[in-house]
Every structure is written in C-alpha cells, then in structure tokens.
C-alpha positions as CSV (number, residue, x, y, z in Angstrom):
1,M,0.0,0.0,0.0
2,G,1.7,3.2,-1.2
3,M,1.5,6.7,0.1
4,T,-0.3,9.2,-2.0
5,K,1.3,12.6,-2.8
6,R,-1.3,14.2,-0.5
7,Q,-0.4,11.9,2.4
8,M,3.3,12.6,1.8
9,G,2.7,16.3,1.7
10,L,0.6,16.1,4.9
11,A,3.3,14.1,6.7
12,L,6.0,16.5,5.7
13,G,3.9,19.6,6.5
14,L,3.1,18.1,9.9
15,L,6.8,17.4,10.5
16,A,7.7,21.0,9.6
17,L,4.9,22.4,11.8
18,L,5.9,20.4,14.8
19,M,9.6,21.2,14.5
20,S,9.0,24.9,14.1
21,T,6.5,25.0,17.0
22,A,9.0,23.1,19.1
23,A,11.8,25.6,18.3
24,F,9.7,28.5,19.7
25,A,8.9,26.6,22.8
26,Q,12.6,25.7,23.5
27,S,13.5,29.0,25.0
28,D,10.8,28.8,27.6
29,T,11.8,25.6,29.3
30,P,13.8,25.2,32.5
31,G,16.9,23.1,33.4
32,E,16.5,19.3,34.0
33,Q,15.4,17.2,31.0
34,V,13.0,14.2,31.2
35,R,14.6,11.0,29.9
36,L,12.2,9.5,27.4
37,L,12.5,6.2,25.5
38,V,10.3,5.9,22.4
39,V,9.6,2.2,21.5
40,D,8.6,2.1,17.9
41,Q,6.8,-1.0,16.7
42,T,5.5,0.6,13.5
43,K,6.3,-0.7,10.0
44,T,5.1,1.9,7.4
45,F,6.7,5.0,6.0
46,L,3.9,7.3,7.1
47,S,4.1,6.0,10.7
48,T,7.9,6.4,10.6
49,M,7.4,10.0,9.5
50,R,5.0,10.6,12.3
51,I,7.3,9.1,14.9
52,G,10.2,11.3,13.4
53,G,7.9,14.4,13.8
54,L,7.0,13.3,17.4
55,V,10.7,12.9,18.4
56,G,11.7,16.1,16.7
57,A,9.0,18.1,18.4
58,L,9.7,16.6,21.8
59,K,13.5,17.2,21.5
60,G,12.8,20.7,20.3
61,T,10.8,21.6,23.4
62,G,14.0,21.3,25.5
63,L,12.0,19.2,28.1
64,Y,13.1,15.9,26.8
65,A,16.2,13.9,26.1
66,V,14.8,11.3,23.7
67,D,16.1,7.9,22.6
68,V,14.4,5.7,20.1
69,T,14.4,1.9,19.9
70,F,12.7,-0.3,17.4
71,A,10.9,-3.4,18.5
72,D,9.4,-6.3,16.6
73,A,7.1,-8.0,19.2
74,A,4.8,-10.8,18.1
75,S,1.7,-8.8,19.0
76,D,0.8,-5.3,20.3
77,W,0.3,-6.8,23.8
78,D,3.8,-8.4,24.1
79,D,6.6,-6.8,26.0
80,P,8.5,-4.9,23.2
81,L,11.7,-4.7,25.3
82,A,11.8,-8.4,26.1
83,G,15.3,-9.8,25.5
84,Q,16.9,-6.3,25.3
85,A,19.0,-4.7,27.9
86,L,19.7,-1.0,28.7
87,A,23.1,0.0,27.4
88,E,25.8,-0.3,30.0
89,G,26.3,2.9,31.9
90,A,23.1,4.5,30.5
91,D,20.7,6.2,33.0
92,P,17.2,4.8,33.4
93,Y,14.3,6.5,31.7
94,D,11.7,8.7,33.4
95,V,9.1,7.8,30.7
96,V,8.8,5.0,28.2
97,L,6.4,5.6,25.3
98,I,5.3,2.5,23.4
99,I,3.8,3.0,19.9
100,P,2.2,-0.2,18.7
101,R,2.4,-1.6,15.2
102,G,-1.4,-1.7,15.1
103,I,-1.5,2.1,14.3
104,D,-0.3,1.1,10.8
105,D,-3.5,-0.8,10.0
106,G,-5.9,0.7,12.5
107,S,-6.1,-2.3,14.7
108,A,-4.7,-0.3,17.7
109,D,-5.9,3.2,18.7
110,W,-3.7,3.7,21.7
111,V,-0.2,4.5,22.8
112,W,1.2,3.5,26.1
113,I,2.9,6.0,28.4
114,L,4.8,4.3,31.2
115,S,5.8,6.6,34.1
116,Q,5.1,7.5,37.6
117,P,1.8,9.2,38.1
118,A,2.1,12.9,37.5
119,S,1.1,13.6,41.1
120,M,4.1,11.6,42.4
121,A,6.6,12.5,39.7
122,P,9.3,15.2,39.9
123,P,8.0,18.6,38.6
124,E,9.9,18.3,35.3
125,V,8.4,14.9,34.6
126,A,4.9,16.0,35.5
127,M,5.2,19.0,33.2
128,G,6.7,16.8,30.5
129,L,3.8,14.4,30.6
130,G,1.4,17.2,29.8
131,V,3.5,18.3,26.9
132,L,3.8,14.7,25.7
133,G,0.0,14.3,25.6
134,E,-0.4,17.5,23.6
135,V,2.3,16.6,21.1
136,L,0.8,13.0,20.7
137,G,-2.6,14.6,19.9
138,L,-1.1,16.8,17.2
139,V,1.1,14.0,15.6
140,F,-1.7,11.4,15.5
141,E,-4.4,14.0,14.8
142,G,-6.5,12.9,17.9
143,A,-6.8,9.3,16.6
144,M,-4.7,7.8,19.4
145,D,-5.7,7.4,23.0
146,P,-2.7,7.8,25.3
147,M,-3.0,5.2,28.1
148,N,-0.8,5.2,31.3
149,S,-0.1,2.9,34.2
150,A,-3.3,4.1,36.0
151,D,-5.5,3.1,33.0
152,D,-4.6,-0.6,32.8
153,L,-3.3,-3.2,35.1
154,Y,-1.1,-4.7,32.4
155,L,0.6,-1.3,32.0
156,A,1.2,-1.0,35.7
157,F,2.8,-4.5,35.6
158,L,5.0,-3.5,32.6
159,H,6.0,-0.3,34.3
160,S,7.1,-2.3,37.4
161,L,8.9,-4.8,35.2
162,Y,10.9,-2.1,33.5
163,I,11.8,-0.6,36.9
164,S,13.1,-4.0,38.1
165,E,15.0,-4.5,34.8
166,G,16.7,-1.1,35.1
167,W,14.9,0.6,32.2
168,M,13.1,3.1,34.3
169,R,13.5,4.9,37.6
C-alpha cells in the first residue's frame, strides 16, 4: 500500500509544523530534562514520518532527552523490550512511550505512556507528561488514545517490570 502525494505532503507539513513549533517553545523551558524512550513497533513509511515528527517536536521543546528503539514484538500486547537490555552505563528513563504496530492498519488506537503518576513525579516529569499528551494529539491527529499505568493493570505490571530490569526509575 503506497502513500499518495497528498499523504506525503501532509506528513512533511506536519513534521515541519511540529519542528517549528518546538523551536519556539525551546527558549521557555527550565533546566532538567526528562529522559524518554520511544519504543517504535510501526512498519510503514507514514508511521515512521509521524514518529520522526514526534521525536523532533519533543526534543525541540527542550524538556526531553529522547532515545528511540525499534521493536518487533509478536503482538501489540507483548513486551516490546523483552530480551533487550539497557546500554551499559546508561541512565534509566523517566518515561517510556510504546507505539504499537497496530497504528499502521488501524487495529490499535492507543499508545502506552509508562511513568510515575504525575502527582508523584518530579515537577519536570509532571510538566513533560502534559506536553507529551499535547504533542501526541497533534502528531496522531487525535486518533490515538494515550494510556498510562493508571489506566490498565497490564501497563502497571509492565512499568514495574521495567523498573526492576533497570529501564526506568
């Protein structure tokens, strides 16, 4: 299934909009950055462009230090980091954002945000979670429902697992 010129133009325009918006926001952000790992399970060019726009916008805000890893889990509900280890000497992440491959074919309408609850998180993480929700809404045009550890028991389990494996604080 190929991408039409309109879809390509929309993707590139969205990417340019997000990056320019992020550049303006960068000067307003204070010190400490939130460590974010984006776990990309998508497979199509359009999804890759959206993820690129998302990462660029988040980095541009100055709130986030973003790393991206690609995962090929058997299903959207499998642990995408199973069998992987955090790089030696790397600091754990404050937030892990999991983007399922199901966004490519419409079989998934959610993204997972794993972190401490905003009420218990350090101020920079709490502020970063708000920005993350807004940017996700722009990138996925409101078609994705961000879910966190408070929304689903499986996500709470996955969050705890990542803490015990050293992926998260």
